[in-house]
N, C-alpha and C positions, 0 to 999 in steps of 0.2 A: 736367260731363263724368265726373269720376272717382266721383260718386255714383252716376250710370246705370251705369258700368262695374261699379264695386261690386255692385250690387244684380242686374246680368247674371248677375255670377259666383256671386253666392249661388243664384241661380236655378238654375244649370247645376249647381252641389256639391248643390244637394237634389235635382235629378234623378238625379244621380250614385248618390247614397246610398241612394234608391230603388231603383235598379236593381240595386245591391249588397244590398239586402236580399232582393229578390226571387231574385237569384242564391244567396244563402245560404240560402233557403227551399225551392230548386228540389230539393233530396234530400230534405228532410225528409218525414217518413210521419206524416200526421195522421188520414186515412180510408182504409180499405183494403175492397176489394169481395171475397169467398171466396164461390165456388161450384164446387164439386167433385163429381165421380162416385168417384174413387177417393179415399177419406177417410183413407188411410193418414196418420197424423200431423198432421192438419188441427188435431185438438183440442189437441194442444199447442202449435202454430204459432201458434194464435190467442189462446190462453191467455198464451203470450208477448207477442203485441201488445197486447191489452188491459190487462195490466200494466204498459204503458209510455203508457197513456191512448190509444192509438189507436180510433178509431170504427170499427167493424166493420158492413159492410152483406153480406146474405147473402140466399140462397133456398131455397125449399123444403126436402130434406132434408138439406143442409148445416144452413141455421138451424136445423134441429130439433136435430142432433146438436149442435152449439153449445149452446143452451140446454140440453139435457140434461145436458152438462157442467158447467152452471152460470154461463155467460157471457153479458153482454149482447149481445142482436143487434138490428138493424135491419132489418128486412124491406126488400128492393128495392122491392117492391111501395107501402111505406109510403113511401121515399124518394122515389118518381116520382109517388106520387099515381095511379098508375093499376095494376088489378089484373091479375095472372098471368090469360092468357085463351088458350083453343084448346089445353085439356087441357096447358095448360105450355108449349105452343111457344113462346109471347111471355111473356117473363118481363123479359128484360134489354134487349130494343130499343127504348130510350127514351132522347129527348135529354139527360135529365138523367142518365143513366148514359155514354152517349157523349161528350156535351157535357162531363162531369167528367173523363174520361179525356182526350181529345182534345184541350182546351184547353194553348195554349202559354203557360205561366206567363209569359214573357218578352216577351210580345207585349202591349202597351196595348189593342190592337183586341180581344184575345182576352179581356183582363180585364175590360174595360168589358162585353163580352157575358155573360160568366160574371156579372157584377154585375148586368145587366139583367133576363136571363134567370133570375135565382135559382138558379144553378149552384152546385153546391159540388163543389169537386176531388177527384177518387177517385186518391191518391199510388199506391196499391202494388193490384195485381189477381192474386189468386189463384184460376187456373181450370185444370183438366184436364177432358177431354172425355168425352162418352158413349161406353162401351166399345164401338163398332162392332166392332173385331176380335176381341174375345171371343166376342160375340153371334154374328157371323157364322161364327166356327171350329167352331161346333157345328149340330146340324140344326135350323136356325130357319126361320120364314117368311119372306118377300119383305117382308111387312107389319112383322114386325117388327125385320126390318134396317132398315127405312125410319125407323121410329121411334125407332132409334138411331143416326141422322144429326143430329148436334149442329149447332146453327145460333146461337144466341146463345153460346155459347163460344167458337167461331173468331172470331167479330165481337169479342169483348171481347179476347181474344188479340191479334188483328190490330189493334185501336184501342191498345191499350198497347203494344204492341211498336214500332208506328211513332211512336208519342210517347215513346221511351223516354228522349228526353233529359230529360223529367219525372217519368215514372211507371217503378216496377219492376213487372214481370211474371214471376210465379212458375208455371210450368207443370209443375215436378216435384218432388213430394215430397223429393227428397234434395236440395234447395237449401234446405227450409226452415230448417235449422239455421243455415246460412251466412248467408241473409239476415237473419234475427232476430239473429245475431251482431253484423252490423253496424249493424244499426239500434239496438241496444243500446248499441254503443260510439260511434255517431256522430249517431245521431237519425233517418239516412236512410240511401239506398243511393247508394254512390259510382256515378260515372259510367262505369267500367270494368264496373261489375257490371251495370249496366242494360243496356249493351252486349252482354253475354256472356247475360244473361237475355232478351233481346228475341231475339237470335239462335237459342237455345233454344226459344222461342215460335213462331217463323216455321217452323223445322224440323218443330215438331210438326203445324203447320197443314198444312205440306206434306205430310208424311207420310199425316195424315188423309184429304187431299182425294185425294191417288193411291189410297190404300185403297179408298176409295169407287166412285173413278171404275173400278178393275179389276172391283171386284164387281158392279157394273153393266154392265160391259162384256166378261163373262165369256161363250163361246160357250153351246151349249145344253147341252152334256157338262159343262159346270162346267170346263171344260180354258184353253186358253191364248186370252187374250182378246186386243182390239184393243192394249193397252198392259200393260207393267209397270212400276211404281213402287214400288221398294224404296228404303229408306233405310238404307246401312250406317251404322253408327257406328266413327270409328276408335278400334282397340283401343292402337295404339301405332305409332309411326314406327320404321322398319327401317334399319340400317346402309348397305344398300345391297339391291340386288334380286338377280337369278340370278346377277349379275355385279357388279364393283366399281364400274364406270360407271353402273351404273342407279340411279334413284332408287325407293325403294319405302315403302310402308306396309301395314298390315294393319289390313282392318277386319271388323266383326262384322254378320251379318246380324239384319234386325229379328226379334224374336221367337225368339231361338234357345233351346231348352228341353231338347234333347236332348244326347247326347254329341258334342261339339264341341272342337277344338282353341281355338276362338275362345272358349270359357269354361273352359277348363283352368286348374287351377291351378298355376302355375310355382314349385315348392317352393325351388329352389335352381339354381345354373348360370349360363352366361354368357347374354346377353341371346339372344333367338331369332333366328336370319336367316331370309331369305325361302326358302330352300331347307329350311331346319330345318323350317318349317311346313309346306311343301309334304308332305315326306316323313313328317312326323309325323302328318297327315290321312291317308294312304293307309295308314300302320300301325294307325292307329284305325280305320278302315274294315275292314281285313283281320281283325283280331283279333275285331271286333265279330261277326263269322260264325259264332262257336264258343261254345258253353255249356261243355263242358268243359274242365278246366284248358289254355290254348293259350299259346304264345310265338311272335310273329313279329317276322323280321326285315326292314327293309326298308333298301335302298341303293338311292338314285337312283328313289323310287316303285317299285321291283319287288321282291317277295319273295325274298331270297337265303336263308332260314331259314324253316322253318314245320314247326312240331310240335304235336302234342298229348299230355298224359301224365296222370298221376294227380295231379302237383303242380307248381306254377310250377317248383321247382328242376329237376326231371326234363324238364319242356317246355324250359328253356333249356341243358340240355345236349344234347338231341337237334337243337334248332334252330340250337344253335352248330356241331354235326357237319355239318350240310347243305353249309355253305361257310364254315368258318374263317380263309379270308382274306378273303370280301367284306364279313365282317361288321365288320371294323376300318372305326371311323367311321361306324358305322349306326346305324338306329335300332330299338330293341327295344321292343316292346308287349306287355303281358300283360294278362290279362282275370281276373286273382287279384291279391290283394296282393303286394307285393315284399315278401317277409320277409327275415329277415336270413342264412338259408342260399342263398337264390338270389343276394342282394346278394353274398356273399362269391364265388359262381361268376362273377360278372360283373365284380368290380373290377378284374381283370388284362385285361381286354378294353376297347380303346381305343372308347368309344360316344359319340354327340353325345346322344342323348336316350334316356332311359327312361320309358316311359309306362306307367300301371296305376292302377286305381280306387283303390287307395290304398297306404300304404307303413309298414312298421312302422318303431317307435322305433329298434330295432337295424338297420335298412337306411338309414335317415336319419342316424344316428350315424355309419355306415362311409361314406357317402358324403359326410360335411363333414370327417373326418377328415385326409385331405392335401390338397394344391392341387390335385394333379390330378384327383382324383375329385369336388371341389367345382366343377368346372369343367362337369361332367355336367348337362345340363340334367333335371330331375325334373319331369314333367307328370302331375298327379293329375287324372282325369277321371272325373266321377261316377258314369259306367256304361260299360261297353264292350260293352253292346249296341247294335246299330245303330239310329239316330234315325229312324223312320218319318216324322216333322213335317216333317222337311228335305226337303221331297218335290221340289224342283226342282234340276237340275244347270246350270250355266250355265257357259259357253265364250264369251270374246269372241274376235272376228276384226276384222280391219282394218274400221271402219266400222259393225259389226253385233254380235250378240248371240246366240248359239245357246242357245236353251232347251230342255230334256228332262226328264222323270219320270226320278228317279234310277232303277239297276239295283238294285231291291232284291227280282228275283226269287227267290223261297226255293231251297232244294235240291229238285231234281226228280229226283234219280237213282230214287226208289221208283216214281217213275210214267215211267221211262224205256223206251224200246221194243228190246228185244232184235232185234239182225239178224243176228246170227253163228249158226251152226250150233250153237256151245257156249253153254250158260246161263254166266254170271258166278257163279262161288260168293259165297257170303254174304261174307266175308274181301275178294272182290276190289269186291264192291259197296260196302262199308264204306270201303275205300281209294279208291274213284272219287268217293264222296261227299267224302271230304276232299279230294283232288288238285282237282275241280271248284272247290270255294270259293276254294282257293288261285289256280288257274287264272283266277279271275274278276276278280283284282287285278293281275294282270300286263299289261304293254304289250304287245298284237296285234303282230305274230303270237306265240302262245304257245302253249309246249309243256312241262307239267309230269309230271315221273316222280316217284311216290311209293310208299312203303308205304303201311300202314295208319294210321298215327301220327305221319310225318314225310317231308318231302321230300328227294329225295337229287339232283334237278337239274332247273334250269329254263333254258329259251331262250325270251327275249322281245324284241319291239321289233325282230324282223327283218324284211328284205323279201318273204323267202320263207320258208315253213313249215319246208320239210326243212332249212335253215338252223337254225332254231329247234330242231328236233329232234337236230340233230348237236351243238348248244351245250350242250343238256341232257344228252345223253349225255356228253359230253366233260368237264364239269363234275362228274359223278358220277365219272368215271374219275380225274380229276384228284386227287380228294380221298380217294380209295379206298372210295368207296361204292357198296354192290352195288346191281346194276339188275336181275337177275335176280329174277323174282316181281315186279315194281313193276307198276303200273296208270299209264297215260298219259291226260291230259286236255288236250282241245285246244280252245282260246277259240272257235275257229269251223271248219268243215269243211276235212276233206283235201282239196285241189284233185288231187292226184296221189297214186298208193301209197306213194311213196318216200317221204316223210316218217314214214309207219306204218312202212315195213320198215325204216328205220333204229331204231325203238324195238323193234320185233320182234326184231332183231338183238343188240340189247343185251340181250335176256331180257325185256322185258314181256311179261305174259299177258293183260292186258286194256286196253280204250281206253274212254272217254266224250268223245265228239264231238256236236254239234249236229246233223249230217247236213245234206242240202240241195245237195250237189254234183252236178252233171250227171254225175259218174262215180261217184256213190255204190255203184252195185252191182258197179265193178271194185275200190273200196275193200273192200267187204265181201268180195268173193273173197279179196283180200289178205289180209286179218284171218284166214278160214277156211284160208287154206293155211298161216298160221303158227299154227294151232290157238289163235288169239286170241279171247276173248270181245268182242263190241262192243256198247254202248248207244249210242240217238241219243236227244238229250235234246230237240231240236226249238227250244232256246233258246241262241243266240248270247250270247257275252259280251266283244266288242271294246272295247276302252279304248285311246282315241288320245291 
């Protein structure tokens, strides 16, 4: 009996050793399959794999690129014994590829089938997909779009990601160095790393399929389709949302290329808050309206200072004078470098954020010189001009999503319809152009009073337009600013003459507004009675 038990124990121990050996080899990388459209960094990655004795399987252009770099590569067609067919549409769709990827190393049945079918384990898959997004972003034919729908790539991604317990899947070139370093150190890729890489792979295939579905489902004019698939990437977690009891995070839209807070460089300062990001975005969009040196001050998404000048310093002086009280704790946006002179002017004003396309060494030194100034967030945005590629504006409501094209309507002052008895002067037209752009970025109902290069009063977010007019006039008076000779910009039509009359009584001489009220004739008569010039844009700029 003892001998029988001893024999059984030895068999069990041998079985356990086999399982331990299988487990030990699970992370080991012996064979890699590499097939990429974006060849950034792939030669260096594969050179590192080859130096470790890892066998490399590859296809088409990737195999050529690796061979040209002097690397030894086995063509997938040689590995499978099947040629690429149908103009390359079928290359990797083969049991010797997917069997080698999907086989579970610790499953005795799978190991047996691998042996019976003469399969070879594939331990690492490095794949990225045909450039469908790039091709369809330009003027391509429908046929070209279809040919840039990848089939083999997503299939391998999904296979490797599903079997990430045994296989590492690398879809992002940014992961090459990390994965290679781990293989160099341990001979394989750790469980946690494979899980992370698999998650990235499934994100890639989900975004890819969604993009194709949106493209095929567009309506006839290329506008809004049946679905919207956008995969947003988390930039950072936030301490809280609009209020401390709300959780929040900040996500970046896919494919952001133009100016955006999501791609801005934070050079210094405290962590950005939810409200900081909202206000900074409003500031960026407003300052991007102007080509000449401009300074815009935002408080709670509304402009409380706006000015144009020959330099950033002078623009800030003017903008600060618009509302020296509300600028406290505000956001300042420039479309020129923040230089030392401008930084000196700003240093004694408590600001949450300063946003500019660049910062001089003098300005950076000043803002890092004291603890108080070092807390100010400095955001560098590559360009202060508006980004047309961000074509959609979205707003969430309970249970739904509102989607519209962005309000990128260019200045229409030159094409406005003069409806008053008096023609506006050239100086008034220039001032109206400035005021109209500022007005576009304040919450409706909006009234802006401005001279040619700076705002003197803003009334925004009120339930009635006449109240907005009163607030704009009152704010100017409160800060001792002269409203005589100003122009008025109204984001929507005047429903009654009362709001216009408030501005006329304050000394405004011209008004720009969309028109379209059933009382337009009455409004025009009121302007004529006050000696005001009036132009209609035919374009409304509501902002809710």
